[in-house]
C-alpha positions in Angstrom: -0.8 27.4 3.8 -4.0 26.1 5.1 -3.6 22.8 7.3 -5.8 19.9 8.4 -7.9 21.7 10.8 -9.2 24.3 8.3 -12.1 22.4 6.8 -15.4 23.7 5.2 -18.2 24.5 7.0 -20.3 21.4 6.3 -17.4 19.2 7.8 -17.4 21.5 11.1 -21.2 21.7 11.2 -21.9 18.0 10.5 -19.0 15.9 11.5 -21.0 13.2 11.6 -21.6 13.1 7.7 -19.8 10.8 5.2 -17.2 12.5 3.3 -17.1 12.4 -0.2 -14.4 11.2 -2.5 -13.8 14.9 -3.4 -14.0 16.0 -0.5 -11.5 13.5 1.3 -9.0 14.3 -1.9 -9.1 18.0 -1.4 -8.6 17.9 2.7 -5.8 15.7 1.9 -4.1 17.6 -0.8 -5.2 21.5 0.6 -4.1 20.3 3.8 -0.4 19.2 2.5 0.1 21.8 -0.4 -1.8 24.6 0.6 -3.7 26.8 -2.1 -4.1 25.4 -5.4 -6.0 27.4 -8.0 -8.8 25.4 -9.1 -8.7 24.7 -12.8 -12.6 24.3 -13.4 -15.9 25.7 -12.2 -15.7 23.5 -8.9 -14.0 25.1 -6.2 -12.2 21.7 -5.4 -11.4 20.3 -9.1 -7.9 22.2 -9.0 -7.5 19.6 -6.1 -8.8 17.0 -8.1 -6.7 17.9 -11.1 -3.5 18.2 -9.2 -4.0 14.6 -7.5 -4.5 12.9 -10.5 -1.6 14.5 -12.0 0.5 13.1 -9.5 -0.6 9.8 -9.3 -2.3 10.3 -5.8 -5.8 9.4 -7.0 -7.2 6.9 -10.0 -10.0 7.2 -12.7 -11.9 5.3 -10.3 -11.9 8.0 -7.8 -12.9 10.4 -10.6 -15.9 8.5 -11.8 -16.8 8.1 -7.6 -16.3 11.6 -6.7 -19.6 12.4 -5.6 -19.9 9.2 -3.5 -19.3 8.3 0.2 -15.2 7.2 0.1 -14.4 4.0 1.3 -11.9 3.4 3.7 -9.7 1.3 1.0 -10.0 4.1 -1.3 -9.0 6.8 1.5 -5.9 4.4 2.9 -4.9 4.3 -0.9 -5.0 8.5 -1.4 -2.9 9.0 1.8 -0.4 6.2 1.3 -0.3 7.6 -2.3 0.0 11.3 -1.0 2.7 10.1 1.8 4.9 8.4 -1.1 4.7 11.3 -3.4 4.4 14.7 -1.7 6.3 13.6 1.6 8.9 11.2 0.4 7.7 9.1 3.6 8.9 5.6 3.3 6.8 2.8 4.1 7.1 0.3 7.0 9.0 -2.8 6.1 7.8 -4.5 9.2 3.6 -4.8 8.9 2.9 -7.8 10.6 0.7 -6.0 13.1 -1.7 -5.6 10.2 -1.9 -9.5 9.8 -4.3 -9.4 12.0 -7.1 -7.9 10.4 -9.6 -10.4 9.0 -10.2 -8.3 5.9 -6.9 -7.0 4.9 -6.8 -9.3 1.5 -10.3 -8.8 0.5 -9.0 -6.5 -1.9 -5.5 -7.7 -3.3 -4.5 -4.3 -4.6 -5.2 -2.4 -1.4 -3.3 -5.2 0.9 -0.5 -2.4 1.4 -2.0 0.5 1.4 -4.2 -0.6 3.9 -1.5 -2.3 5.7 0.7 0.8 5.7 -1.9 3.0 7.2 -2.5 0.8 9.9 1.3 -0.1 11.2 1.8 4.2 10.7 -0.9 4.7 12.9 -3.0 7.0 10.3 -6.0 4.8 10.0 -6.6 2.0 12.9 -9.1 -0.5 12.3 -12.8 -0.3 13.3 -11.4 -2.7 15.8 -8.4 -5.0 16.3 -9.5 -7.1 14.0 -11.5 -5.5 11.5 -9.8 -2.9 9.3 -13.7 -2.1 7.6 -12.0 -1.9 4.2 -15.6 -1.4 2.4 -16.5 0.8 5.1 -17.5 5.1 4.6 -15.9 7.9 6.8 -17.4 10.7 8.5 -16.2 14.0 8.3 -14.7 14.1 12.0 -12.8 10.8 10.8 -11.5 12.0 8.0 -10.4 15.2 9.4 -8.4 13.4 12.2 -6.5 10.8 9.3 -5.8 13.8 7.6 -4.3 15.1 11.1 -2.1 12.2 11.7 -0.9 11.8 7.9 0.6 15.7 8.8 1.5 14.9 12.5 4.0 12.0 13.4 3.0 12.8 16.8 -0.8 12.1 16.7 -0.4 8.8 15.1 -1.6 5.5 17.1 0.6 2.6 15.7 -0.4 -0.6 17.0 2.1 -2.4 19.5 1.1 -6.2 18.3 1.6 -7.9 15.5 2.4 -11.4 14.2 6.4 -11.3 13.0 6.9 -12.2 9.5 9.6 -14.9 9.0 10.5 -13.6 5.8 14.1 -11.6 5.5 14.9 -9.0 3.1 18.3 -8.9 0.9 19.8 -6.6 -1.2 20.8 -7.3 -4.6 24.3 -8.6 -3.9 23.1 -10.8 -1.0 20.4 -12.5 -3.3 23.3 -13.3 -6.1 25.7 -14.4 -3.2 22.8 -17.0 -2.1 22.0 -17.9 -5.6 25.4 -18.8 -6.0 25.7 -20.6 -2.8 22.8 -22.5 -3.1 22.1 -23.7 -7.0 18.5 -24.6 -6.0 17.7 -21.5 -5.0 14.8 -19.9 -7.2 14.1 -16.3 -8.2 10.5 -15.6 -8.5 9.0 -12.3 -10.2 5.3 -12.5 -8.4 4.0 -9.8 -11.0 1.8 -10.3 -13.9 2.9 -12.2 -16.9 2.6 -9.3 -19.1 4.9 -7.3 -16.6 7.3 -10.1 -16.7 7.4 -10.0 -20.6 8.1 -6.5 -20.9 11.5 -6.4 -18.5 12.9 -9.1 -15.8 15.7 -10.3 -13.9 18.2 -12.6 -15.6 17.3 -16.3 -14.5 14.1 -15.2 -13.1 11.0 -17.3 -13.2 7.1 -15.7 -13.3 4.8 -16.9 -10.9 2.0 -14.2 -10.4 0.6 -13.6 -7.2 -2.5 -14.3 -7.9 -1.2 -18.3 -8.9 1.0 -18.4 -6.0 -1.8 -17.3 -3.3 -4.3 -19.9 -5.4 -1.8 -22.9 -4.8 1.3 -21.9 -3.2 2.8 -26.0 -2.8 3.0 -25.8 -6.5 5.8 -23.4 -6.1 8.3 -26.3 -5.9 8.1 -29.6 -3.6 11.1 -29.1 -0.8 9.9 -26.7 1.8 13.4 -25.5 2.5 14.4 -24.4 -0.6 15.7 -20.6 -0.7 13.0 -18.8 -2.2 13.9 -14.8 -3.5 10.9 -12.9 -4.5 10.7 -9.5 -6.2 7.9 -7.2 -8.0 7.6 -3.9 -9.2 8.0 -1.9 -5.6 8.0 -4.2 -3.2 4.0 -4.7 -1.9 3.2 -7.8 -4.3 6.6 -9.8 -3.0 5.9 -9.2 0.7 2.1 -10.6 0.4 3.3 -13.3 -1.7 6.3 -14.0 1.2 3.9 -14.2 3.8 1.3 -16.4 1.4 4.6 -18.9 1.2 5.4 -18.9 4.9 1.8 -19.6 5.9 2.2 -22.5 3.8 5.3 -24.2 5.6 8.3 -22.7 3.1 10.8 -21.7 5.7 13.2 -19.8 3.5 11.6 -17.1 1.9 13.3 -13.6 1.0 12.6 -10.6 -0.6 14.8 -8.2 -2.6 13.9 -4.4 -4.0 11.4 -4.3 -6.8 12.3 -3.3 -10.2 11.3 0.3 -9.1 14.1 0.4 -6.3 17.0 -0.7 -8.0 18.7 0.0 -10.8 18.6 -3.9 -12.2 19.4 -4.9 -16.0 16.7 -6.2 -17.3 16.1 -8.9 -20.2 
């Protein structure tokens, strides 16, 4: 199997050049899976096809395959590769990433960026900026891939703002709701996702609406609020928004793809 060190000649000769989306995807997949037989004319198309098939990349990446990759896209791709190819679980405690001014500049990228930062795979440009829309040089991309593969090479941050939300099991959440009738079970996915299937007794308050006006959730700030989403990312973001707004009893439970709920 090839490793993250064996990159193409252009990368070795010009490490300061910006890496394209296709080049970055090829580095990630080739380093983690070894040689994959190309299926099209381009030598690297096989890696793009494989990544798309596995859900590691999106149509957006195919459209922008020849353009310099943005750091937020690189974070998403590496994060998905870790989940898909390595089965590496997310870090539940990601408050260290909260120091980044641009963490929420792209709502769909929040957890991808946060996980790359707290795992020590893609540190910010400085302690307070990830530079989500910035590009990567070949040398920087190579370092990212090395840290993806080798945990000993990672440089996780040592400080961060502590989260005040608690993670509950489904049974613990049920007990809390039985004990306190005022407790609210909130689905923070979209209304469309909620209609396709949701947990009994839950109400839908999409993250977008909750973030825009967290005070609309309920009047009492000590009301137990139990949040869930699809994979746990969105509910974590929503929980922090509620905590920042002054709510004192905020909880999250596993997402509907993380636990076999009986959905309505």
